C-alpha positions in Angstrom: 0.1 0.1 -0.1 1.3 3.5 -0.9 2.0 6.1 2.0 2.0 9.9 1.7 4.0 11.7 4.6 3.3 15.0 4.9 5.8 17.4 6.6 6.9 21.3 6.8 3.7 22.8 7.0 3.3 26.5 6.3 0.3 28.0 8.4 -2.0 29.9 6.0 -4.1 32.9 7.5 -7.3 31.1 7.2 -9.1 28.6 5.5 -12.3 29.0 3.1 -13.5 31.1 5.9 -11.9 33.0 8.4 -13.3 30.8 11.3 -11.1 28.1 9.6 -7.4 27.2 9.9 -5.6 26.1 7.0 -1.9 25.2 6.1 -0.2 23.9 3.0 2.8 21.5 2.7 5.0 21.2 -0.8 4.7 17.5 -2.0 6.7 15.3 -3.7 6.2 15.8 -7.6 4.9 19.1 -7.5 6.1 21.8 -9.5 8.4 24.5 -8.1 7.6 28.0 -7.8 8.5 31.2 -6.1 6.4 33.8 -4.4 8.4 37.2 -5.1 6.2 39.4 -3.7 6.6 40.8 0.2 3.3 38.6 1.2 5.0 35.4 1.4 1.5 33.6 2.7 -0.9 33.5 0.0 -4.7 32.9 1.1 -6.4 29.1 0.9 -8.2 30.1 -2.2 -5.2 31.8 -3.8 -3.8 28.3 -4.1 -6.9 27.2 -5.7 -7.1 29.8 -8.2 -3.2 29.5 -9.1 -4.0 25.9 -9.8 -7.2 26.6 -12.2 -4.9 28.9 -14.4 -1.9 26.4 -14.1 -4.1 23.8 -15.6 -4.8 25.7 -18.8 -1.2 26.9 -19.1 -0.2 23.8 -18.8 -2.3 23.2 -22.0 -1.1 25.5 -23.8 2.7 26.1 -22.8 4.1 26.7 -26.1 1.6 29.6 -27.5 0.6 32.9 -25.9 -2.1 31.9 -23.5 -3.7 33.6 -20.6 -6.2 32.5 -18.0 -8.1 33.9 -15.2 -9.7 32.4 -12.5 -11.9 33.5 -9.5 -13.1 31.6 -6.5 -11.8 28.6 -7.4 -13.4 28.5 -10.7 -12.2 28.9 -14.3 -13.7 32.3 -16.0 -12.0 33.2 -18.8 -9.1 31.7 -21.1 -7.5 32.8 -24.5 -4.8 32.3 -27.0 -3.2 35.5 -29.1 -0.4 36.3 -31.8 1.2 38.2 -28.5 0.7 37.6 -24.4 -0.9 41.1 -24.8 -3.5 40.0 -27.2 -4.7 37.4 -25.1 -4.8 39.1 -22.0 -7.0 41.9 -23.8 -9.2 38.6 -25.2 -9.6 37.2 -21.6 -10.5 40.9 -20.1 -13.1 41.1 -23.1 -14.6 37.8 -22.3 -15.2 38.6 -18.5 -14.6 41.9 -17.7 -17.0 41.4 -14.3 -14.7 38.9 -12.8 -11.5 40.7 -13.4 -11.4 42.3 -9.7 -9.8 40.2 -7.1 -9.0 37.5 -9.7 -6.3 35.3 -10.4 -4.6 35.9 -13.8 -1.9 33.4 -15.3 0.3 33.7 -18.6 2.2 31.3 -20.6 5.0 33.5 -21.6 7.3 36.4 -20.3 4.9 38.9 -18.7 5.4 42.7 -19.9 5.4 46.1 -18.1 2.3 47.2 -20.4 0.5 44.2 -19.2 1.1 44.4 -15.4 0.2 48.0 -15.9 -3.4 47.0 -17.0 -3.2 44.3 -14.2 -3.4 47.0 -11.5 -5.5 49.3 -13.0 -8.2 46.6 -13.1 -7.2 45.8 -9.3 -6.1 42.0 -10.2 -4.9 40.1 -6.7 -2.7 37.6 -7.8 -0.3 37.1 -11.1 1.5 34.0 -12.0 3.6 33.3 -14.9 7.2 31.4 -16.1 8.9 35.0 -16.4 8.5 38.8 -15.9 10.8 41.8 -17.7 13.0 43.5 -15.2 10.6 46.5 -15.7 7.4 44.7 -15.1 9.0 42.8 -11.6 10.4 46.2 -10.3 6.7 47.5 -11.1 4.8 44.9 -9.5 7.3 44.8 -6.3 7.1 48.5 -5.9 4.1 50.2 -7.4 1.4 47.2 -6.5 0.1 45.1 -3.5 -0.3 42.0 -6.0 1.0 38.4 -5.1 3.5 37.8 -7.5 4.3 34.2 -8.1 6.9 32.7 -10.8 6.7 29.3 -11.8 10.4 27.6 -12.1 9.3 24.5 -13.7 8.4 24.1 -17.3 5.0 24.6 -18.0 4.9 21.2 -19.8 5.1 19.3 -16.8 1.8 20.2 -15.8 0.5 17.4 -18.1 2.5 14.8 -17.2 2.0 15.0 -13.2 1.8 11.7 -11.7 0.4 13.4 -8.4 -2.8 11.2 -7.3 -6.1 13.4 -6.5 -7.0 12.6 -3.4 -10.5 13.9 -1.8 -11.5 13.1 2.0 -14.7 12.1 3.0 -16.6 10.8 6.2 -16.9 7.5 3.8 -12.7 7.4 3.6 -10.4 8.6 1.2 -11.1 9.0 -2.5 -7.7 8.7 -4.7 -7.6 8.4 -8.8 -4.8 9.3 -10.8 -5.0 12.8 -12.8 -7.1 12.9 -16.1 -4.3 12.8 -18.9 -6.7 12.2 -21.5 -5.5 13.9 -24.7 -7.4 14.4 -28.3 -5.7 12.3 -31.2 -6.5 11.9 -34.8 -8.4 8.7 -34.0 -10.7 9.9 -31.4 -11.0 13.3 -33.3 -14.6 11.8 -35.5 -16.6 14.5 -37.5 -19.9 13.1 -37.2 -22.7 13.7 -39.7 -22.4 15.6 -43.5 -20.9 18.8 -42.2 -17.5 19.6 -41.7 -15.6 22.0 -40.1 -13.4 24.8 -41.3 -9.9 25.0 -40.2 -10.8 27.7 -37.9 -13.6 25.7 -36.4 -11.1 22.7 -35.8 -8.8 24.7 -34.0 -11.3 26.5 -32.1 -12.8 23.2 -31.1 -9.8 21.6 -29.9 -9.0 25.0 -27.4 -12.6 24.8 -26.1 -12.3 20.7 -25.4 -8.9 21.4 -23.3 -10.6 24.4 -21.2 -13.9 22.0 -21.0 -11.7 19.6 -19.5 -10.9 21.5 -16.4 -14.2 22.4 -15.7 -16.6 20.9 -12.9 -19.3 18.7 -14.5 -21.7 19.7 -16.1 -20.3 22.2 -18.2 -20.7 23.9 -21.6 -18.0 26.2 -23.1 -18.4 28.9 -25.9 -15.3 29.8 -28.0 -14.5 31.5 -30.9 -11.2 33.0 -32.4 -9.2 30.8 -29.6 -11.0 32.4 -26.9 -13.7 31.9 -24.6 -17.1 33.5 -25.0 -18.6 31.8 -21.9 -17.7 29.3 -19.3 -20.7 27.5 -17.2 -19.5 24.6 -14.7 -21.5 22.8 -12.1 -24.9 22.9 -13.5 -27.6 20.6 -12.4 -27.9 18.9 -16.2 -26.0 19.5 -19.3 -29.1 21.3 -20.8 -29.1 24.0 -18.3 -25.4 24.0 -18.6 -25.5 24.7 -22.4 -28.4 27.0 -22.2 -26.7 29.3 -19.4 -23.6 29.4 -21.5 -25.5 30.5 -24.5 -27.2 33.1 -22.9 -24.0 34.6 -21.8 -22.4 34.4 -25.3 -25.2 36.0 -26.5 -24.1 37.4 -30.0 -20.9 36.1 -29.8 -22.4 32.4 -29.9 -22.8 33.2 -33.8 -20.4 30.2 -35.9 -19.0 29.9 -32.5 -18.1 26.2 -31.1 -19.5 24.6 -28.2 -17.7 21.8 -26.0 -19.3 19.8 -23.6 -17.7 17.6 -21.1 -20.0 14.5 -21.4 -21.9 13.0 -24.2 -24.7 15.4 -26.5 -28.0 12.7 -25.6 -30.8 15.6 -25.7 -32.1 17.4 -28.5 -32.5 20.3 -26.3 -28.8 20.8 -26.6 -29.0 21.1 -30.4 -32.0 22.9 -30.7 -30.4 25.5 -28.2 -27.5 25.4 -30.2 -29.2 26.5 -33.2 -31.1 29.0 -31.9 -27.9 30.9 -31.2 -26.4 30.0 -34.4 -23.7 27.8 -33.3 -21.5 26.4 -35.5 -19.9 23.6 -34.2 -20.3 21.1 -31.2 -17.6 19.2 -29.8 -18.5 16.6 -27.1 -16.5 14.4 -24.5 -17.8 11.0 -23.6 -17.3 7.6 -24.8 -20.8 6.4 -26.0 -22.0 6.5 -29.7 -24.0 9.9 -30.7 -27.6 8.8 -31.8 -28.6 8.6 -35.4 -31.4 11.5 -34.1 -28.9 13.9 -32.8 -26.7 13.2 -36.1 -29.9 14.1 -38.0 -30.9 16.8 -36.3 -27.2 18.7 -36.4 -27.2 17.8 -40.0 -30.7 19.1 -40.8 -29.4 22.7 -39.5 -25.8 22.3 -40.8 -24.0 22.2 -36.9 -20.6 20.4 -37.2 -20.8 17.5 -34.8 -17.2 16.2 -33.3 -17.3 12.9 -31.1 -14.1 12.8 -28.8 -14.8 9.2 -27.4 -13.0 10.3 -24.5 -14.7 11.3 -21.0 -14.0 14.7 -19.0 -16.3 14.3 -16.0 -14.6 16.2 -13.4 -16.8 16.4 -9.8 
């Protein structure tokens, strides 16, 4: 039987609520990082938010990526021709979440970006590198928590750390979800074929949806999330809520789900909001009725054959 030894705890100010005590300890096999700001002790929820953005940065370690999290939920993510472009997309997609949020970047952060972070009252920033001017400005002119990731971001994709949840019934232990899309798993169902841009958006949206809490729906276009809804009571509610938030941005966009599309309501909602493509997780066959309905309205339907449940 495997054993886990946890030592060298660092106390935190408090846990999820002020009346709860909390602490953190490093684990073997975890990533290396350094808190560069004067505030060396982060809040309990800060660590949860850093984890959320790091999951996305690990998926897009080799391109200009930005992700935003708040209250332990991924709120926005985007890729861009530059880090500045990716960041602007993230802000445009969810401007209400930016204040007090945690923002992560996949590349070196510039002075221009950190000045914007300050003006938007961002609480935490994490990246593999900061320019000398950006770091000086952050440490002297802001109260932001600044964290540098010293391990290569791609190492996040292969972490062998087991996921452990403690319940009154016992410890629940499982391996991490290392699912990856492949040519064999990426299958187009029906008569409508995706454009190159749609296919790229579909892969982007699927990777984002992989880290959302079930039931979830991610609307994406131009390598940028337009809305993220997660933890709904049903897939249909998640999809309808995400489409309502995306509104006009849903036109010809991609819809990614974390499970099989089994309800005609999902297709009908996509039709009403002019979604161009649906990519689903799940390992069961799409019913002919769903395929025919998608074909009727020229919606591209992609089957991945990979489950992405996350509870």
